[in-house]
N, C-alpha and C positions, 0 to 999 in steps of 0.2 A: 029760641035757644040762646043761652048766655054765651059769652065769648071769654072764657077763662084764659085761653091761649089763642093768640092771633098769629098767623103765619103769612108771610108775604115775600114776594120776589117776582120772578118771571113765570108765567104759565105758557108753556111751549108745546107744540106738536113736534115730536122727534121723528125725523126720517133717518132711521139707522142704516148706515152703509158699512157692512162688515169689512174687515181687512181681507178676509177670504172672499174673493170676488165670485166664487161659485155659490155663495150663499145669497138669498134674496134680500132686498131691502125690506125693512119693517117700519111701518108707520104707526105711531102710538102716542097717546097723551104722555107728556113729560114736563120738563121744566123744573127748576130748582124748588119753586114754592109748593107744587103738589107733592113732590117727593118729600120735602121737609114736613109737610102736613102729615104724611103717613107716619113719620117718625114719632110724632106725638100721639096721633090717633091709634097707633098700635097699642099704646099704654093707657090712654085716657080719651073718653068720648068727647070731652069738651074743648074742641079746637076748631077754629074757623079759618077759611081761606079768604084772603083779602088781596086782590091783584088788579092791575090794569090789564085789560084784555080786549079781544075782538067781539063783534056782534055774533059770530058763529061759535062762540065758546061752548054752548050746550051741545052742539053737534058732535063735538069730540069728547067732552067731559061729562055730559049730562047723566048718562047711564051710571057711570062710576060714582059720581057724587050722590045720586039718588039711592043706589043700593047700599051705600055706606052711611047714609043719613048725615052727610057733611054740610055744614052751614057755609054757604057761599053768597049770602045776601049782601056782603060787603064788596063784591067785585064791581069794577067800573068798566063798562064797555065803551072804549074811547076811539076805536078804529074799526074798520070793516072786517079785518081778518085776525084771527088768533095767530100768534107768531108761529111760523114753521121754520125749523132749523134742520139742515142736513148735518148729521153727526157722522163724520168720516173717521173711522177707527184705523189706528196704525198697529203695527205688530206688537208694540208694548202694552196695548190695551188702553192707552190714552187716545184722545180724539181731537180733531180740529172741527170747526163748524162754519157753515155758510147760511146766512139769513135769506129766506125766500122772499120776504117783504121788507127790504131795507128802507124804503122810503116811508113806510107807515111807522117804523120803529127807529127812525133816525134820532141821533143824539140821546139814546137811552130814554126815550119818551115813556117807557113802561117801568122806569125805575121806581123804587119805593120812596115815598115822601111822607112827611108828617100830615100833609093834606089828605092823603089817601087813608092813613091809619086812624087819625083822631076821631072821625065820625063813627067808627066801629067800636070804640072803647066803651065799656059800660062798667058798672060798679063791681062786677065780678072779675074783671080782667086782671090777671096775675102776671102774665108774661107776654112779650112780643118778640118773636123770632123772625129775622129777615135774612135774605141773601143780599148782601150789600156790595156796592162798588167802592173804589178807593177815593171817595169824595168826603173829606172831613166835614164840610159845612152841612151836608145833608145828614150825615150820621150824627153829628153834634146836635142838630135840631131835633131829631127823633129822641135822642138820649135825654135832652132837656125836658121834652114832653113827658117821657117815662118817669123821670125823677119827680116832676111836679105831681104826678098821679100815683106815685108809689108802685110802679110797675117795673119788673125786671126786663132788661133789654139784652137780647143775644143776637150776634151777627156771625153768619158764615160768610167770609169774604170770597167772592168770585172775581178774580182780578188778573185774568190772563194778559190783559193789555198792559199791565205794569211789569211783566217779566223783563229782567235785564236792566232796569233803571238803577242809577247809582244811589238815589236818596231814599230807597224804600224803607230802610230801618227806621229812620226818624218819622217817615209818614205813618208806618204801622204802629210806632210807639204812640203817636197822636191818636190814630184810629182806635187802638185798644183802650185808650183813656176814656173814650166815649161809649163804653159798653160795660155791662155787668158780666159778660161772658163773650168769648169769640172763638172761632175755630179756623185753623188752617191745616193743610196736609203737609207732610214732609216733602212730597214732590213739589208743592207750591213753594215751600221755604227754599228749596234748592234753587228754584228759578227766580225767586224774589230777592234773596239776600246773598251777597257775595261771601264766599268762605264757608258756606254750609256744605259739609261733606257727608256726615252721617246723622242719625237721629239724635245723638247726644248734642251735636252742634245746634240742631233745631230747638231742642229742649232748653239749652242754656240761653239762647237768644230770646225765645218766647217767655221764659220765666222773668227775664229782665223787664218785660213790659208790665209786670205786676198786676195782671188781671187774670181771672180764671180762664183757662184755655183748654180746649179739647183738640189735642194734636193727633191727627189721623196718620198712621204709618202703613197703610195697606195691609199686606199679608204679615207684616211685623207687629200688628196689633194697634193699640191706641193708648194715649196717656191723657188723663185729666190732671192738668197742672194747676195747683192752687196752694198758696201759702208755703211754697218750697217743697210740697209733696208731689211725687211723680207716681200717680195712681195708674198702674198699668193693667190693661186687659189684653190678653192674647187674641188672636183670630178665633172667632167662634164659627164652627163649621156644621152645626146641627142641621141647618137648612140648605146646605149645598152651596155650590158656586157656579152660577150660570152667567150672570150679567152684572158688571160692576157699575152700570149707569145708575146714578142717584144714591149710591151707598153713602157717600159723604154727606149729601143733603139730609137724608133720613137719620143717619147716626148722630149728626151734629144737633139736630133739633131734639132728638130723644135725650141726649145727654143734658141739654139745656133744661128740658122738662124735669128731668130727675133732680137737677140742682134746685130748681124752683120749688119742687115738691118736698125737699128736705132729705133726699137720699144722700148717703155719704159720697164723697168724691170717688171712692173705689166702685161703689154701686153704680154711680153715674157713668163711669168708664165702661163697665160691663153692659149697662143698658144700651149705651151707644153701640157697642160691639155686637150685641144680640140683634139689635135693629138692623145693622149692616148685613148680618147673616141672612135675616129674613128677606131683605131687599136683594141680596146677591142670588138667592134661590128663586127669584122671580124674573120673568121677562118683563122689564119695564116697571111701572108703578105697582105696588102691592095691590092686587085687585080686590081681595076680600078681607076686610078688617073685621074679623069675627071674634066673638067672645072666646071661642075655642082656641084661636091663634093667640090671643092675649094671655089666656091661662097657660099655654105652653111656654110663652116667653117668660112669664113669672116663674114657672117651674125651673126653667134653665137658669134664671138668675139665682134662685135659691140653691141650685146645685153647685154653682160656682162660688158663691159668697158664704 
């Protein structure tokens, strides 16, 4: 299988601990990269998962990868255990997390690097989408590789450790410059950047970074920001609202795919929102990426655009 789209980040087993303590814990495959992979695979068969992970990876993911015919030949098993995270939900629906194997994953040893991605690129590769940390040198190195090879590079930043720092605006201005597309949520903006009160504040700041951005605003919808345009999609509810885990990961990669495939910015915004709806109507990762589900998603897109 060719690798038109490569998706990378962390592959994690989620131990979900609900805020309602009367509800049982749920152990399921998760992590930003598999969720982001579903965001592209929902719309396009040609996407591959490339991650650092543990030797027991197939124990958790094997059945799901096999039944959905997902290419994971690019994974690197560098440690004994796949990463396991306790996701501890609070009343607002956000969560904190605790790493079950901190020694095996010390110093972000499973972070995405050029060395991981480059061997997986072939002549068909059109876009690389990753979940990135706030490390300019690493992001710049991958961006340089993508520019050399004519590949679009998109990043969803997962940067909880940077919340509350004073110099985040200039850091993210630099990080955005090393992408063709990036995404943050309004919740993240409020915690990263001082003075952000409402979505308008987030839009104004992110537009100043002058790169295409998919701004996720939760139940208030999403915006594809590009060339001064604020392409808004409202919350899509066709698939229900069960579990918010992974909605940002899947919607961000879907909007990136849409941009790469030549859809309009407004269509890209709706494609992200529809993907988030599919994810929200699922317990964990979208289990069955079927032709019927894809057809339904395109039907919903045509209804709204």
